[in-house]
C-alpha positions as a LaTeX table, in Angstrom:
\begin{tabular}{lrrr}
\hline
Residue & $x$ (\AA) & $y$ (\AA) & $z$ (\AA) \\
\hline
Met1 & 22.91 & $-0.76$ & $-11.24$ \\
Thr2 & 19.30 & 0.11 & $-10.43$ \\
Arg3 & 18.87 & 1.03 & $-6.77$ \\
Val4 & 15.43 & $-0.06$ & $-5.54$ \\
Val5 & 13.82 & 0.68 & $-2.17$ \\
Gly6 & 10.75 & $-1.29$ & $-1.15$ \\
Val7 & 8.25 & 0.00 & 1.40 \\
His8 & 6.29 & $-2.92$ & 2.81 \\
Gly9 & 2.60 & $-3.10$ & 3.69 \\
Ile10 & 0.60 & $-4.63$ & 6.53 \\
Gly11 & 1.37 & $-7.81$ & 8.46 \\
Asn12 & 5.16 & $-7.63$ & 8.19 \\
Tyr13 & 6.22 & $-7.37$ & 11.83 \\
Arg14 & 8.98 & $-9.93$ & 12.41 \\
Pro15 & 9.42 & $-10.63$ & 16.15 \\
Gly16 & 12.73 & $-12.14$ & 17.13 \\
Glu17 & 14.63 & $-10.27$ & 14.42 \\
Ser18 & 16.35 & $-6.92$ & 14.64 \\
Ala19 & 15.11 & $-4.18$ & 12.33 \\
Arg20 & 18.22 & $-4.67$ & 10.19 \\
Glu21 & 17.73 & $-8.44$ & 9.99 \\
Ala22 & 14.06 & $-8.01$ & 9.07 \\
Ala23 & 14.94 & $-5.48$ & 6.36 \\
Val24 & 17.54 & $-7.82$ & 4.85 \\
Arg25 & 15.18 & $-10.79$ & 4.91 \\
Leu26 & 12.35 & $-8.86$ & 3.30 \\
Ala27 & 14.69 & $-7.48$ & 0.65 \\
Ala28 & 15.64 & $-11.05$ & $-0.32$ \\
Ile29 & 11.96 & $-12.00$ & $-0.59$ \\
Trp30 & 11.18 & $-8.96$ & $-2.71$ \\
Asp31 & 14.21 & $-9.51$ & $-4.94$ \\
Thr32 & 13.19 & $-13.12$ & $-5.65$ \\
Ala33 & 9.64 & $-12.06$ & $-6.52$ \\
Leu34 & 10.93 & $-9.33$ & $-8.85$ \\
Asp35 & 13.05 & $-11.95$ & $-10.63$ \\
Arg36 & 9.87 & $-13.99$ & $-11.22$ \\
Gly37 & 8.25 & $-10.96$ & $-12.79$ \\
His38 & 11.20 & $-10.39$ & $-15.12$ \\
Thr39 & 11.03 & $-14.03$ & $-16.20$ \\
Ala40 & 7.27 & $-13.76$ & $-16.84$ \\
Ala41 & 7.85 & $-10.62$ & $-18.90$ \\
Gly42 & 10.66 & $-12.22$ & $-20.92$ \\
His43 & 13.37 & $-9.95$ & $-19.51$ \\
Asp44 & 15.87 & $-12.66$ & $-18.62$ \\
Gly45 & 18.64 & $-11.66$ & $-20.98$ \\
Pro46 & 21.40 & $-9.39$ & $-19.62$ \\
Ala47 & 20.64 & $-6.85$ & $-22.34$ \\
Arg48 & 17.06 & $-6.59$ & $-21.12$ \\
Arg49 & 17.61 & $-6.53$ & $-17.35$ \\
Ala50 & 19.98 & $-4.22$ & $-15.53$ \\
Pro51 & 21.60 & $-5.32$ & $-12.25$ \\
Arg52 & 19.50 & $-4.41$ & $-9.20$ \\
Asp53 & 20.41 & $-3.37$ & $-5.66$ \\
Met54 & 17.35 & $-4.05$ & $-3.48$ \\
Arg55 & 16.66 & $-2.60$ & $-0.03$ \\
Val56 & 13.48 & $-2.61$ & 2.04 \\
Ala57 & 12.58 & 0.21 & 4.43 \\
Tyr58 & 11.33 & $-1.83$ & 7.38 \\
Tyr59 & 9.03 & 0.13 & 9.70 \\
Ala60 & 6.72 & $-2.51$ & 11.20 \\
Asp61 & 8.75 & $-2.43$ & 14.42 \\
Leu62 & 7.84 & 1.26 & 14.85 \\
Leu63 & 4.13 & 0.39 & 14.59 \\
His64 & 4.59 & $-2.43$ & 17.07 \\
Ala65 & 6.36 & $-0.12$ & 19.51 \\
Ala66 & 3.25 & 2.07 & 19.58 \\
Gly67 & 1.57 & $-0.67$ & 21.61 \\
Arg68 & $-1.43$ & $-1.57$ & 19.45 \\
Gln69 & 0.15 & $-4.42$ & 17.50 \\
Ser70 & 0.87 & $-6.95$ & 20.22 \\
Gly71 & $-2.70$ & $-8.12$ & 20.94 \\
Pro72 & $-4.86$ & $-10.50$ & 18.91 \\
Ala73 & $-5.81$ & $-9.32$ & 15.42 \\
Asp74 & $-9.56$ & $-9.86$ & 15.59 \\
Leu75 & $-12.67$ & $-7.72$ & 15.35 \\
Glu76 & $-13.34$ & $-7.75$ & 19.10 \\
Ser77 & $-9.98$ & $-6.11$ & 19.79 \\
Leu78 & $-10.65$ & $-3.01$ & 17.66 \\
Asp79 & $-10.93$ & 0.29 & 19.51 \\
Gly80 & $-13.16$ & 3.23 & 18.58 \\
Phe81 & $-10.83$ & 4.80 & 16.01 \\
Glu82 & $-10.09$ & 1.46 & 14.40 \\
Arg83 & $-13.80$ & 0.69 & 14.18 \\
Glu84 & $-14.34$ & 4.10 & 12.55 \\
Leu85 & $-11.79$ & 3.24 & 9.86 \\
Leu86 & $-13.33$ & $-0.21$ & 9.42 \\
Asp87 & $-16.79$ & 1.28 & 8.88 \\
Ala88 & $-15.41$ & 3.72 & 6.28 \\
Trp89 & $-13.65$ & 0.86 & 4.51 \\
Leu90 & $-16.68$ & $-1.44$ & 4.50 \\
Ala91 & $-18.78$ & 1.39 & 3.09 \\
Glu92 & $-16.63$ & 1.30 & $-0.06$ \\
Leu93 & $-16.65$ & $-2.47$ & $-0.58$ \\
Pro94 & $-19.00$ & $-3.91$ & $-3.20$ \\
Leu95 & $-21.17$ & $-5.65$ & $-0.61$ \\
Pro96 & $-24.54$ & $-6.93$ & $-1.85$ \\
Gly97 & $-27.06$ & $-4.12$ & $-1.53$ \\
Asn98 & $-24.24$ & $-1.71$ & $-0.67$ \\
Thr99 & $-26.12$ & 1.52 & $-1.25$ \\
Ala100 & $-26.25$ & 4.63 & 0.87 \\
Ala101 & $-29.35$ & 3.24 & 2.56 \\
Gly102 & $-28.37$ & $-0.42$ & 2.73 \\
Arg103 & $-24.71$ & $-0.52$ & 3.67 \\
Ala104 & $-25.32$ & 0.60 & 7.26 \\
Thr105 & $-27.16$ & $-2.69$ & 7.85 \\
Trp106 & $-23.96$ & $-4.66$ & 7.26 \\
Ala107 & $-22.30$ & $-5.45$ & 10.58 \\
Pro108 & $-18.52$ & $-6.09$ & 10.41 \\
Arg109 & $-18.93$ & $-9.80$ & 11.13 \\
Gln110 & $-21.53$ & $-10.11$ & 8.38 \\
Ala111 & $-19.17$ & $-8.35$ & 5.97 \\
Val112 & $-16.27$ & $-10.59$ & 6.99 \\
Ser113 & $-18.43$ & $-13.67$ & 6.41 \\
Trp114 & $-19.30$ & $-12.43$ & 2.92 \\
Leu115 & $-15.63$ & $-11.69$ & 2.16 \\
Ala116 & $-14.64$ & $-15.15$ & 3.40 \\
Arg117 & $-17.18$ & $-16.77$ & 1.06 \\
Thr118 & $-16.37$ & $-14.69$ & $-2.01$ \\
Arg119 & $-12.82$ & $-13.35$ & $-1.79$ \\
Phe120 & $-10.67$ & $-15.22$ & 0.75 \\
Pro121 & $-9.90$ & $-18.91$ & 1.40 \\
Gly122 & $-11.42$ & $-19.08$ & 4.88 \\
Arg123 & $-12.93$ & $-16.97$ & 7.63 \\
Thr124 & $-9.90$ & $-17.03$ & 9.95 \\
Val125 & $-7.62$ & $-15.58$ & 7.28 \\
Thr126 & $-10.27$ & $-13.02$ & 6.35 \\
Glu127 & $-10.75$ & $-11.76$ & 9.89 \\
Trp128 & $-7.00$ & $-11.59$ & 10.47 \\
Phe129 & $-6.52$ & $-9.61$ & 7.26 \\
Val130 & $-9.34$ & $-7.14$ & 7.99 \\
Ala131 & $-8.34$ & $-6.60$ & 11.62 \\
Thr132 & $-4.63$ & $-6.30$ & 10.81 \\
Phe133 & $-5.28$ & $-3.77$ & 8.04 \\
Val134 & $-7.41$ & $-1.44$ & 10.14 \\
Arg135 & $-5.17$ & $-1.74$ & 13.22 \\
Glu136 & $-1.95$ & $-0.97$ & 11.39 \\
Val137 & $-3.50$ & 1.86 & 9.37 \\
Ala138 & $-4.97$ & 3.31 & 12.57 \\
Thr139 & $-1.64$ & 2.99 & 14.41 \\
Tyr140 & 0.07 & 4.90 & 11.61 \\
Leu141 & $-2.61$ & 7.60 & 11.33 \\
Arg142 & $-3.11$ & 8.36 & 15.04 \\
Ala143 & $-2.31$ & 12.03 & 15.57 \\
Asp144 & $-1.09$ & 11.77 & 19.15 \\
Ala145 & 1.42 & 8.92 & 19.07 \\
Gly146 & 4.31 & 10.38 & 17.06 \\
Val147 & 4.50 & 7.12 & 15.13 \\
Arg148 & 3.58 & 8.73 & 11.82 \\
Asp149 & 6.54 & 11.13 & 11.85 \\
Ala150 & 8.94 & 8.39 & 12.96 \\
Val151 & 7.82 & 6.03 & 10.18 \\
Arg152 & 7.92 & 8.71 & 7.46 \\
Asp153 & 11.34 & 9.95 & 8.53 \\
His154 & 12.76 & 6.42 & 8.65 \\
Val155 & 11.47 & 5.56 & 5.17 \\
Ala156 & 12.79 & 8.85 & 3.79 \\
Arg157 & 16.19 & 8.17 & 5.36 \\
Val158 & 16.43 & 4.75 & 3.68 \\
Ile159 & 15.44 & 6.26 & 0.32 \\
Asp160 & 18.05 & 9.00 & 0.75 \\
Glu161 & 20.87 & 6.75 & 1.96 \\
His162 & 20.28 & 4.22 & $-0.81$ \\
Arg163 & 19.92 & 6.99 & $-3.43$ \\
Ala164 & 16.91 & 5.14 & $-4.81$ \\
Asp165 & 16.23 & 5.12 & $-8.52$ \\
Val166 & 12.93 & 3.33 & $-7.90$ \\
Val167 & 10.67 & 3.21 & $-4.85$ \\
Ile168 & 8.18 & 0.34 & $-4.81$ \\
Ala169 & 5.52 & 0.79 & $-2.13$ \\
His170 & 2.86 & $-1.78$ & $-1.29$ \\
Ser171 & $-0.46$ & $-1.41$ & 0.57 \\
Leu172 & $-0.06$ & 0.81 & 3.67 \\
Gly173 & 3.52 & 1.33 & 2.49 \\
Ser174 & 2.19 & 3.39 & $-0.41$ \\
Val175 & 0.61 & 5.80 & 2.07 \\
Val176 & 3.87 & 5.97 & 4.04 \\
Ala177 & 5.97 & 6.53 & 0.91 \\
Tyr178 & 3.60 & 9.18 & $-0.46$ \\
Glu179 & 3.67 & 11.15 & 2.79 \\
Ala180 & 7.43 & 10.66 & 3.29 \\
Leu181 & 8.19 & 12.01 & $-0.18$ \\
Trp182 & 5.96 & 15.04 & 0.41 \\
Arg183 & 7.51 & 15.62 & 3.85 \\
His184 & 11.06 & 15.36 & 2.47 \\
Gln185 & 10.73 & 17.18 & $-0.84$ \\
His186 & 14.50 & 17.39 & $-1.32$ \\
Leu187 & 14.46 & 13.69 & $-2.26$ \\
Thr188 & 14.56 & 13.02 & $-5.99$ \\
Val189 & 13.05 & 9.69 & $-7.01$ \\
Pro190 & 12.99 & 8.94 & $-10.75$ \\
Ser191 & 10.25 & 6.32 & $-10.40$ \\
Leu192 & 7.56 & 5.59 & $-7.79$ \\
Ile193 & 5.58 & 2.35 & $-8.17$ \\
Thr194 & 2.60 & 1.87 & $-5.86$ \\
Leu195 & 0.98 & $-1.56$ & $-5.57$ \\
Gly196 & $-2.42$ & $-2.40$ & $-4.06$ \\
Ser197 & $-2.66$ & 1.12 & $-2.70$ \\
Pro198 & $-5.42$ & 2.42 & $-0.38$ \\
Leu199 & $-4.42$ & 6.06 & $-1.03$ \\
Ala200 & $-7.80$ & 6.84 & $-2.58$ \\
Leu201 & $-9.89$ & 5.11 & 0.10 \\
Pro202 & $-12.37$ & 7.84 & 1.13 \\
His203 & $-12.57$ & 8.94 & 4.77 \\
Ala204 & $-10.38$ & 6.10 & 6.04 \\
Val205 & $-7.22$ & 7.25 & 4.19 \\
Leu206 & $-7.75$ & 9.88 & 1.46 \\
His207 & $-9.27$ & 12.50 & 3.75 \\
Arg208 & $-6.56$ & 11.92 & 6.40 \\
Leu209 & $-3.46$ & 12.30 & 4.23 \\
Asp210 & $-0.68$ & 14.73 & 5.08 \\
Pro211 & $-0.47$ & 17.01 & 3.19 \\
Ala212 & $-4.24$ & 17.19 & 2.99 \\
Pro213 & $-5.56$ & 16.79 & $-0.56$ \\
Val214 & $-7.15$ & 19.86 & $-2.11$ \\
Pro215 & $-10.98$ & 19.85 & $-2.15$ \\
Ser216 & $-12.30$ & 19.18 & $-5.63$ \\
Gly217 & $-15.08$ & 21.38 & $-6.94$ \\
Ala218 & $-14.65$ & 20.63 & $-10.61$ \\
Pro219 & $-17.89$ & 20.20 & $-12.57$ \\
Gly220 & $-18.79$ & 16.55 & $-12.90$ \\
Ser221 & $-16.26$ & 15.45 & $-10.30$ \\
Ser222 & $-17.07$ & 13.18 & $-7.37$ \\
Gly223 & $-16.36$ & 15.98 & $-4.95$ \\
Leu224 & $-13.60$ & 13.96 & $-3.32$ \\
Pro225 & $-10.34$ & 15.79 & $-2.59$ \\
Gln226 & $-7.44$ & 15.63 & $-5.03$ \\
Gly227 & $-3.89$ & 14.67 & $-4.14$ \\
Ala228 & $-0.84$ & 15.01 & $-6.36$ \\
Arg229 & 2.42 & 13.33 & $-7.26$ \\
Pro230 & 5.16 & 14.30 & $-4.77$ \\
Pro231 & 7.40 & 17.04 & $-6.24$ \\
Gly232 & 10.59 & 14.95 & $-6.25$ \\
Val233 & 9.00 & 12.03 & $-8.12$ \\
Arg234 & 9.48 & 12.09 & $-11.89$ \\
His235 & 7.24 & 9.17 & $-12.87$ \\
Trp236 & 4.42 & 7.49 & $-10.93$ \\
Thr237 & 3.03 & 4.06 & $-11.80$ \\
Asn238 & 0.10 & 2.64 & $-9.84$ \\
Leu239 & $-0.86$ & $-1.02$ & $-10.22$ \\
Ala240 & $-3.83$ & $-2.80$ & $-8.66$ \\
Asp241 & $-5.72$ & $-6.05$ & $-8.93$ \\
Pro242 & $-9.40$ & $-5.23$ & $-9.58$ \\
Gly243 & $-10.27$ & $-7.72$ & $-6.82$ \\
Asp244 & $-7.96$ & $-6.12$ & $-4.25$ \\
Ile245 & $-10.23$ & $-4.97$ & $-1.42$ \\
Val246 & $-7.55$ & $-2.57$ & $-0.17$ \\
Ala247 & $-7.00$ & $-0.81$ & $-3.50$ \\
Ile248 & $-10.44$ & 0.81 & $-3.60$ \\
Pro249 & $-12.28$ & 2.50 & $-5.12$ \\
Pro250 & $-11.25$ & 0.93 & $-8.45$ \\
Arg251 & $-8.93$ & 3.27 & $-10.39$ \\
Gly252 & $-9.23$ & 5.70 & $-7.50$ \\
Val253 & $-5.53$ & 6.63 & $-7.45$ \\
Gly254 & $-5.61$ & 7.67 & $-11.10$ \\
Arg255 & $-8.80$ & 9.68 & $-10.58$ \\
His256 & $-7.99$ & 11.37 & $-7.30$ \\
Phe257 & $-4.29$ & 12.12 & $-7.66$ \\
Asp258 & $-2.80$ & 14.45 & $-10.26$ \\
Arg259 & 0.18 & 13.42 & $-12.36$ \\
Val260 & $-0.17$ & 9.66 & $-12.03$ \\
Asp261 & 1.52 & 8.58 & $-15.26$ \\
Val262 & 0.29 & 4.97 & $-15.36$ \\
Asp263 & $-2.73$ & 3.52 & $-13.55$ \\
Glu264 & $-3.17$ & $-0.11$ & $-14.59$ \\
His265 & $-5.47$ & $-2.79$ & $-13.22$ \\
Thr266 & $-4.97$ & $-6.47$ & $-13.93$ \\
Val267 & $-5.69$ & $-9.75$ & $-12.16$ \\
Ile268 & $-2.75$ & $-10.68$ & $-9.95$ \\
Asn269 & $-4.27$ & $-13.74$ & $-8.27$ \\
Ala270 & $-7.83$ & $-15.00$ & $-7.82$ \\
Phe271 & $-7.65$ & $-15.17$ & $-4.01$ \\
Asp272 & $-4.17$ & $-14.01$ & $-3.02$ \\
Phe273 & $-4.78$ & $-10.64$ & $-4.66$ \\
His274 & $-3.07$ & $-8.40$ & $-2.11$ \\
Thr275 & 0.16 & $-10.26$ & $-1.28$ \\
Val276 & 3.24 & $-8.30$ & $-2.31$ \\
Arg277 & 4.93 & $-11.40$ & $-3.78$ \\
Asn278 & 2.22 & $-11.70$ & $-6.42$ \\
Tyr279 & 2.32 & $-8.00$ & $-7.24$ \\
Leu280 & 6.12 & $-7.99$ & $-7.55$ \\
Ala281 & 6.02 & $-11.10$ & $-9.75$ \\
Ser282 & 3.66 & $-9.38$ & $-12.18$ \\
Pro283 & 5.04 & $-8.60$ & $-15.65$ \\
Leu284 & 3.56 & $-5.11$ & $-15.18$ \\
Val285 & 6.06 & $-4.37$ & $-12.40$ \\
Ala286 & 8.90 & $-5.78$ & $-14.52$ \\
Arg287 & 7.87 & $-3.48$ & $-17.36$ \\
Ala288 & 7.73 & $-0.50$ & $-15.02$ \\
Leu289 & 11.29 & $-1.28$ & $-13.86$ \\
Leu290 & 12.41 & $-1.74$ & $-17.45$ \\
Trp291 & 10.98 & 1.70 & $-18.28$ \\
Glu292 & 13.18 & 3.21 & $-15.59$ \\
Thr293 & 16.36 & 1.44 & $-16.71$ \\
Gly294 & 15.76 & 2.14 & $-20.38$ \\
\hline
\end{tabular}
């Protein structure tokens, strides 16, 4: 029996459900998507696929309790810190003319319009996605709210109680899992799989991690700080869609974190490139799970 813990990403707050109910519902969704990935990879036979016990560490309620998640998710609602993270994120996107001199001319609404035309099916969805990402990341990263410690400790507790063989962490969840496993170094996790991760996003995430990455002064390096695989993790696989606007810069996790064993990039979906269902249904995730179970 392979014990799997999922750590969800943005946009997963489930009002009207208890934390336990939300965790159970998300686990069922994740489990179904993982089954699709095994089918796509040809792992349907019992000899190829070990039984799986799936849990999800649900923490969206802790972000919501911090008070910044209940309002409308739009650009006008962003506060100063959230706007700072948005600007750092937009600076890394491949916007037309996005050079050191030209990117400052791109206002957030202009950038959202470009994303809606080129990467998302509609402006409303695009603005919701952008605003939700920066708000939830900001809520987690705020130094004065105590939310960060509560989220990390909760995720670590689920990993510990479930005695996870595999931790699969998506989007913001990859940041939470990374920090939780560093904070609770007694936890031993044979396999960490990060999906659509913003861990390497300069200034918005990478420079704000705890523990702080070590400054890189290696000749020929980008000068960005270097993180490392948490001590209790034996094998780290990072997977990203090259079109995922959260998992930037491209191949950044492999470049800016030591001891990443696999860093693969493949098209997950032309437009729905960040949704966890599509990542989990990828044959690459099925192969990563098969590696763990032998």
